[in-house]
SEDRENZA-609409 format. One record per residue (C-alpha): residue in three letters; chain; x, y, z. Coordinates in steps of 0.2 Angstrom, whole numbers, plus 5000, padded with zeros to 4 digits. Example, Ala and Ser with C-alpha at 12.3 -4.5 7.8 and 13.67 -1.06 7.14 Angstrom:
2
Ala,A,5062,4978,5039;
Ser,A,5068,4995,5036;
//
This chain:
337
Met,A,4921,5051,4938;
Asn,A,4940,5052,4938;
Glu,A,4950,5038,4930;
Leu,A,4962,5037,4945;
Val,A,4961,5044,4963;
Gly,A,4969,5061,4963;
Asp,A,4967,5065,4945;
Asp,A,4958,5081,4950;
Leu,A,4972,5087,4961;
Thr,A,4980,5104,4957;
Ala,A,4999,5108,4960;
Pro,A,5007,5125,4962;
Cys,A,5018,5130,4947;
Val,A,5033,5141,4947;
Asp,A,5023,5156,4941;
Gly,A,5012,5155,4957;
Val,A,4997,5148,4948;
Glu,A,4989,5131,4953;
Arg,A,4986,5120,4938;
Arg,A,4979,5102,4937;
Tyr,A,4992,5090,4941;
Leu,A,4998,5078,4927;
Ser,A,5007,5063,4933;
Leu,A,5022,5057,4922;
Asp,A,5028,5044,4935;
Ala,A,5017,5030,4931;
Ala,A,5031,5019,4926;
Ala,A,5037,5020,4944;
Ser,A,5021,5020,4953;
Thr,A,5003,5022,4947;
Gly,A,4988,5031,4955;
Ala,A,4975,5020,4962;
Leu,A,4959,5015,4953;
Pro,A,4943,5022,4962;
Ala,A,4936,5004,4964;
Val,A,4952,4998,4972;
Ala,A,4953,5012,4984;
Ala,A,4935,5009,4989;
Arg,A,4937,4991,4991;
Val,A,4952,4994,5003;
Gln,A,4942,5006,5013;
Glu,A,4928,4993,5014;
Phe,A,4941,4980,5020;
Leu,A,4950,4990,5033;
Pro,A,4938,4987,5047;
Trp,A,4940,4968,5044;
Tyr,A,4959,4969,5043;
Ser,A,4967,4956,5055;
Ser,A,4981,4943,5056;
Ile,A,4984,4931,5041;
His,A,4985,4913,5045;
Arg,A,4989,4917,5063;
Gly,A,4972,4919,5072;
Ala,A,4956,4909,5075;
Gly,A,4944,4924,5076;
Trp,A,4932,4928,5063;
Lys,A,4941,4944,5057;
Ser,A,4957,4934,5055;
Gln,A,4948,4920,5046;
Leu,A,4940,4933,5034;
Ala,A,4957,4941,5031;
Thr,A,4965,4925,5028;
Gly,A,4952,4920,5015;
Ala,A,4954,4937,5006;
Tyr,A,4973,4934,5006;
Glu,A,4971,4917,4998;
Asp,A,4958,4924,4986;
Ala,A,4972,4937,4981;
Arg,A,4984,4923,4979;
Ser,A,4972,4914,4967;
Ala,A,4969,4930,4957;
Phe,A,4988,4932,4955;
Ala,A,4989,4914,4948;
Ala,A,4974,4917,4937;
His,A,4981,4934,4930;
Ala,A,4997,4924,4926;
Gly,A,4987,4911,4916;
Arg,A,4992,4897,4928;
Glu,A,4975,4891,4933;
Gly,A,4975,4872,4932;
Thr,A,4994,4870,4933;
Asp,A,5005,4866,4948;
Asp,A,5012,4884,4949;
Ile,A,5009,4894,4964;
Ala,A,5010,4912,4968;
Ile,A,5021,4919,4983;
Ile,A,5015,4936,4989;
Cys,A,5030,4948,4993;
Arg,A,5032,4966,4996;
Asn,A,5037,4971,4978;
Thr,A,5045,4965,4962;
Thr,A,5063,4967,4970;
Glu,A,5059,4956,4984;
Ala,A,5051,4943,4973;
Ile,A,5066,4942,4962;
Asn,A,5077,4941,4978;
His,A,5067,4927,4984;
Leu,A,5069,4917,4968;
Ala,A,5088,4921,4968;
Tyr,A,5090,4914,4985;
Arg,A,5079,4899,4981;
Leu,A,5088,4894,4966;
Ala,A,5104,4891,4977;
Leu,A,5115,4899,4964;
Arg,A,5134,4898,4966;
Pro,A,5146,4912,4963;
Asp,A,5152,4905,4947;
Asp,A,5135,4902,4940;
Val,A,5129,4913,4926;
Val,A,5113,4922,4924;
Val,A,5109,4930,4907;
Thr,A,5100,4947,4908;
Thr,A,5100,4963,4897;
Val,A,5105,4981,4898;
Val,A,5087,4987,4898;
Glu,A,5082,4979,4914;
His,A,5076,4988,4930;
His,A,5088,4987,4944;
Ala,A,5076,4975,4952;
Asn,A,5081,4962,4939;
Leu,A,5100,4966,4940;
Leu,A,5106,4968,4958;
Pro,A,5099,4952,4965;
Trp,A,5109,4941,4952;
Gly,A,5125,4951,4955;
Arg,A,5124,4946,4973;
His,A,5123,4927,4970;
Ala,A,5131,4924,4953;
Gln,A,5139,4931,4937;
Arg,A,5129,4942,4925;
Arg,A,5130,4940,4907;
Tyr,A,5122,4955,4897;
Val,A,5113,4956,4881;
Glu,A,5118,4972,4874;
Cys,A,5106,4984,4864;
Asp,A,5108,4990,4846;
Thr,A,5108,5008,4841;
Thr,A,5089,5009,4842;
Gly,A,5089,5004,4861;
Thr,A,5082,4987,4857;
Phe,A,5088,4969,4854;
Glu,A,5083,4954,4843;
Val,A,5081,4936,4848;
Asp,A,5098,4932,4840;
Ala,A,5107,4943,4852;
Val,A,5099,4933,4867;
Thr,A,5103,4916,4859;
Ser,A,5121,4922,4857;
Ala,A,5122,4925,4875;
Leu,A,5113,4909,4879;
Asp,A,5125,4899,4868;
Arg,A,5141,4905,4877;
Asp,A,5150,4895,4890;
Pro,A,5147,4891,4904;
Arg,A,5129,4887,4901;
Pro,A,5118,4899,4910;
Arg,A,5107,4894,4925;
Leu,A,5093,4907,4921;
Leu,A,5088,4920,4908;
Ala,A,5081,4935,4918;
Ile,A,5072,4947,4906;
Thr,A,5060,4962,4907;
Gly,A,5043,4961,4900;
Ala,A,5044,4979,4895;
Ser,A,5056,4993,4897;
Asn,A,5052,5005,4911;
Val,A,5061,5019,4901;
Thr,A,5055,5017,4884;
Gly,A,5040,5005,4885;
Trp,A,5048,4994,4872;
Val,A,5042,4976,4873;
Pro,A,5054,4962,4868;
Pro,A,5049,4947,4858;
Leu,A,5046,4937,4873;
Asp,A,5037,4922,4866;
Glu,A,5052,4919,4853;
Ile,A,5065,4922,4867;
Ile,A,5057,4910,4879;
Ile,A,5056,4896,4866;
Ala,A,5074,4899,4862;
Ala,A,5079,4898,4880;
His,A,5069,4882,4883;
Asp,A,5077,4874,4868;
Arg,A,5093,4876,4877;
Gly,A,5087,4870,4893;
Val,A,5088,4887,4901;
Pro,A,5073,4892,4912;
Val,A,5066,4910,4911;
Leu,A,5061,4923,4923;
Val,A,5051,4938,4916;
Asp,A,5051,4954,4926;
Ala,A,5033,4958,4922;
Ala,A,5031,4974,4933;
Gln,A,5029,4985,4918;
Val,A,5018,4973,4907;
Ala,A,5007,4965,4920;
Pro,A,4994,4980,4920;
His,A,4993,4981,4902;
Arg,A,4993,4965,4893;
Pro,A,4992,4946,4895;
Leu,A,5008,4938,4903;
Pro,A,5019,4926,4894;
Pro,A,5011,4909,4898;
Asp,A,5027,4899,4895;
Ala,A,5039,4909,4906;
Asp,A,5045,4898,4921;
Tyr,A,5044,4912,4933;
Leu,A,5035,4929,4934;
Ala,A,5037,4944,4945;
Trp,A,5027,4960,4947;
Ser,A,5021,4974,4959;
Gly,A,5004,4980,4963;
His,A,5010,4998,4965;
Lys,A,5013,4998,4946;
Met,A,4995,4992,4942;
Tyr,A,4984,5005,4950;
Ala,A,4984,4997,4968;
Pro,A,4988,5008,4983;
Phe,A,4999,5000,4996;
Gly,A,5003,4987,4982;
Ala,A,5011,4970,4986;
Gly,A,5022,4960,4975;
Val,A,5020,4942,4968;
Leu,A,5032,4929,4962;
Val,A,5024,4915,4952;
Gly,A,5033,4899,4948;
Pro,A,5033,4880,4950;
Arg,A,5027,4873,4966;
Ala,A,5042,4861,4967;
Val,A,5054,4876,4967;
Leu,A,5044,4889,4978;
Glu,A,5033,4879,4990;
Asp,A,5047,4875,5003;
Met,A,5056,4892,5001;
Glu,A,5063,4898,5017;
Ile,A,5063,4917,5022;
Ala,A,5075,4925,5010;
Ser,A,5075,4943,5016;
Val,A,5081,4952,5032;
Thr,A,5080,4970,5032;
Ser,A,5094,4981,5039;
Phe,A,5081,4990,5049;
Leu,A,5080,4974,5060;
Trp,A,5098,4973,5062;
Val,A,5100,4991,5067;
Val,A,5085,4990,5080;
Val,A,5091,4974,5087;
Ile,A,5110,4978,5088;
Phe,A,5106,4996,5094;
Thr,A,5094,4990,5108;
Val,A,5105,4976,5114;
Leu,A,5121,4985,5115;
Gln,A,5114,5001,5122;
Ser,A,5106,4991,5136;
Leu,A,5123,4983,5140;
Phe,A,5132,4999,5140;
Ala,A,5118,5009,5149;
Pro,A,5126,5007,5167;
Phe,A,5143,5013,5161;
Leu,A,5135,5028,5152;
Ala,A,5126,5032,5168;
Lys,A,5142,5033,5178;
Val,A,5152,5043,5166;
Thr,A,5138,5056,5161;
Ala,A,5135,5071,5172;
Arg,A,5118,5071,5181;
Asn,A,5113,5088,5173;
Ala,A,5116,5081,5156;
Ser,A,5103,5067,5157;
Ala,A,5090,5076,5147;
Leu,A,5102,5080,5133;
Leu,A,5108,5062,5133;
Gly,A,5090,5056,5130;
Ala,A,5089,5069,5116;
Val,A,5105,5064,5108;
Gly,A,5100,5046,5109;
Leu,A,5084,5049,5101;
Leu,A,5091,5059,5087;
Ser,A,5105,5046,5084;
Thr,A,5092,5032,5084;
Phe,A,5081,5042,5072;
Leu,A,5097,5044,5060;
Ala,A,5101,5026,5061;
Leu,A,5083,5021,5056;
Leu,A,5084,5033,5042;
Ile,A,5100,5025,5036;
Ala,A,5092,5008,5038;
Ala,A,5077,5013,5028;
Thr,A,5088,5019,5013;
Val,A,5096,5002,5012;
Ser,A,5084,4989,5018;
Asp,A,5073,4986,5002;
Gly,A,5078,4969,4995;
Leu,A,5092,4964,5007;
Thr,A,5095,4946,5006;
Ile,A,5103,4934,5019;
Ser,A,5119,4933,5008;
Gly,A,5121,4952,5010;
Ala,A,5115,4953,5029;
Ser,A,5133,4952,5036;
Thr,A,5138,4968,5026;
Trp,A,5123,4977,5034;
Leu,A,5127,4969,5051;
Tyr,A,5144,4977,5050;
Ala,A,5136,4994,5044;
Ser,A,5124,4993,5059;
Leu,A,5138,4990,5071;
Ile,A,5147,5006,5064;
Val,A,5131,5016,5066;
Trp,A,5129,5010,5084;
Leu,A,5147,5014,5088;
Val,A,5145,5032,5081;
Thr,A,5129,5033,5090;
Met,A,5137,5028,5107;
Leu,A,5152,5040,5104;
Ala,A,5140,5054,5101;
Thr,A,5129,5050,5116;
Leu,A,5145,5049,5127;
Leu,A,5155,5064,5121;
Ile,A,5142,5077,5117;
Pro,A,5136,5078,5135;
Leu,A,5153,5078,5142;
Ile,A,5159,5092,5131;
Leu,A,5143,5102,5135;
Val,A,5145,5099,5153;
Lys,A,5163,5104,5152;
Met,A,5158,5120,5143;
Gly,A,5145,5124,5156;
Val,A,5158,5122,5170;
Gln,A,5170,5133,5161;
Ala,A,5156,5146,5159;
Ala,A,5152,5145,5177;
Arg,A,5171,5148,5182;
Asp,A,5172,5163,5170;
Arg,A,5157,5171,5178;
Arg,A,5164,5169,5195;
Asp,A,5181,5176,5189;
//
């Protein structure tokens, strides 16, 4: 039996020979365990809405969802505590949720390190100032380097640190670092995306975040574990630019539809639909590339970007048919001449 789904696949090589595929991308996304894939297939017929239905399938799906939440908390070693698990899409969204919920101010400081995945860098830069722990010549750092950053003024609101490097696999001395941070009254978030599949998670970290897609789960979700007092009443923190594009494009196109109908030649209507479809598709592609991890604090930026996309779309939808119609009229005149 294969260790992971797809381990028996072959891939074409540059010499034209197919060879067994060897994945070196597990730090980004792992393959699926056969037992996990089988359980997913078993559950799919029972898939239904979560916490939003009274039917049997919905109740069953809700029960499975809550079982998963309990399993996340248990994996984090939080059974019997007041900590809770918030299910997200991935580690990036989990950290975005925490950054939003902590109500950081622009002059607040979050201490992090230069070995972090961007998921543990970008959210803090949107909400506060980042203070970095640098590496030495070996690409690692010691506890003293962390305490030096923690001791600088102003006092940091949070230490956000990786559980293991996604580049080298190096594991920092988390237990000692967490103790040092707590001695200074600084809570700690551990980005556990790389470490969660392989070893026990640090029990004294205030917050933990990780992703299913890095621990052998297809369609993997993410999780944020932390104190109930901080997370329980958390409002929705992420708004995708996909939503902004769809809403703005749909509403404004509806408003301008009568105008476009008047200024566009009848024989260009099919082309108008094609151009609109193409431009919508391009807008959605743009949205998809920037939507992951967008927070409310950054939504205005993507609102403006979406408006620009819409304006370009409208101009293309308006001008291209007119240009082609004009070309067609000119061609007809040339034929008559």
